[in-house]
C-alpha positions in Angstrom: -39.2 -25.2 60.9 -38.8 -24.7 57.1 -39.8 -21.5 55.3 -42.3 -22.1 52.6 -41.3 -20.9 49.2 -43.7 -18.1 48.2 -44.8 -18.3 44.6 -43.7 -15.4 42.4 -46.6 -13.1 41.5 -47.9 -13.3 38.0 -49.1 -10.4 35.9 -52.9 -9.9 36.0 -55.3 -7.1 35.0 -54.3 -4.9 38.1 -50.6 -5.5 38.3 -47.8 -3.0 38.4 -44.9 -4.2 36.2 -41.4 -3.1 35.5 -40.2 -4.3 32.1 -38.1 -3.8 29.1 -40.0 -4.1 25.8 -39.6 -3.7 22.1 -42.3 -3.2 19.5 -41.6 -4.0 15.9 -43.6 -4.1 12.7 -43.9 -7.9 12.2 -43.4 -7.8 8.4 -40.3 -5.5 8.2 -39.0 -5.9 11.8 -38.7 -2.1 11.9 -38.3 -1.1 15.6 -41.1 1.3 16.6 -40.1 1.6 20.3 -37.6 0.0 22.6 -36.6 0.4 26.2 -33.8 -2.2 26.1 -31.2 0.5 25.5 -32.5 2.8 28.3 -34.2 2.5 31.7 -37.1 0.0 32.0 -40.7 1.1 32.0 -42.9 0.8 35.0 -46.5 0.5 34.1 -49.9 0.0 35.7 -51.7 -2.7 33.8 -55.3 -1.7 32.9 -54.5 2.0 33.2 -54.1 2.6 29.4 -50.3 3.1 29.6 -49.9 0.2 27.2 -52.3 -1.0 24.5 -54.7 -3.6 25.7 -53.6 -6.1 23.1 -50.0 -5.8 24.3 -51.1 -6.0 28.0 -52.9 -9.3 27.4 -49.6 -10.8 26.3 -48.2 -10.2 29.7 -50.9 -12.0 31.7 -49.5 -15.0 33.5 -45.9 -13.9 33.2 -43.5 -13.8 36.2 -40.5 -11.6 37.0 -37.5 -12.9 35.2 -39.3 -14.2 32.1 -38.5 -13.0 28.6 -40.7 -13.8 25.6 -41.5 -12.5 22.1 -45.2 -12.4 21.0 -46.4 -12.0 17.4 -49.7 -10.1 17.3 -51.8 -10.4 14.1 -53.0 -7.3 12.3 -55.3 -5.3 14.6 -54.6 -7.3 17.8 -52.1 -4.8 19.3 -53.7 -1.4 18.6 -57.0 -2.4 17.1 -58.3 -2.4 13.6 -58.4 0.6 11.4 -61.6 2.5 12.0 -62.8 4.3 8.8 -64.8 6.7 10.9 -61.6 8.1 12.3 -60.7 9.6 8.8 -62.0 13.1 9.4 -61.7 16.4 7.6 -60.5 19.4 9.5 -61.1 22.8 8.0 -58.1 24.9 7.0 -59.7 27.9 8.8 -59.8 25.9 12.1 -56.2 24.8 11.6 -55.0 28.3 10.9 -56.7 29.5 14.0 -55.3 26.8 16.4 -52.1 25.4 14.9 -48.8 27.2 15.4 -47.9 29.7 12.8 -45.9 28.1 10.0 -47.1 24.6 10.7 -47.3 22.6 7.5 -49.4 19.5 6.9 -47.7 17.1 4.4 -49.4 13.8 3.4 -48.1 10.9 5.4 -46.9 13.2 8.3 -48.0 12.5 11.8 -48.8 15.8 13.5 -50.1 17.2 16.8 -52.1 20.3 16.9 -54.2 22.1 19.6 -57.9 21.4 19.8 -60.4 24.3 20.4 -61.1 22.9 23.9 -57.4 23.2 24.9 -56.7 19.5 24.3 -54.5 18.0 21.6 -55.3 16.3 18.3 -52.8 13.8 16.8 -53.3 12.3 13.4 -51.7 11.4 10.1 -52.3 13.8 7.2 -54.0 11.9 4.4 -54.5 14.6 1.8 -54.9 18.4 1.4 -58.1 19.5 -0.3 -59.6 22.8 -1.2 -61.1 23.9 2.1 -59.8 21.2 4.5 -57.2 18.6 5.3 -58.2 14.9 5.6 -56.6 13.3 8.7 -56.5 9.7 9.9 -57.0 9.8 13.6 -56.4 6.1 14.1 -53.4 5.1 16.2 -50.4 4.8 13.8 -50.1 1.1 14.6 -53.8 0.3 14.2 -54.3 -2.6 11.7 -50.6 -3.6 11.8 -49.2 -7.0 12.7 -46.6 -6.5 15.5 -43.8 -8.3 17.2 -43.7 -7.6 21.0 -40.6 -8.6 22.9 -40.7 -8.4 26.7 -38.3 -8.9 29.5 -40.3 -8.8 32.7 -38.2 -7.4 35.6 -40.8 -7.1 38.4 -44.4 -7.7 39.2 -46.4 -6.1 42.1 
């Protein structure tokens, strides 16, 4: 009696995966994040742990595969949404931000929300009574390179 070879599982929309990955800006090749020098990541596909555009690159891959994907602008973290450029009053910021927090244009900052949550955004400009923030993901609208080494699939 021969043992049938079981096909390796492939990544789908409900897989658990263990992988190394590296995200770079496609144009400059600047590394944004990499797990290759550390422990691999274990993620649940479809749970929001990885951007949907990046997850789609993994579909159909099997453990042991390594590949690099180029994602056009907006495909990884979505397009820039102009509605996510929002003013926040200086009075509100002084009430909820840590004392001494500064808001410099171009800086990515986290600050408490009135409901106890967190806001995270990029400072666009300081104005008389408010500060204009860009609450888009910092990689929204960017072309990306996504390198993957898939270690395991469940």
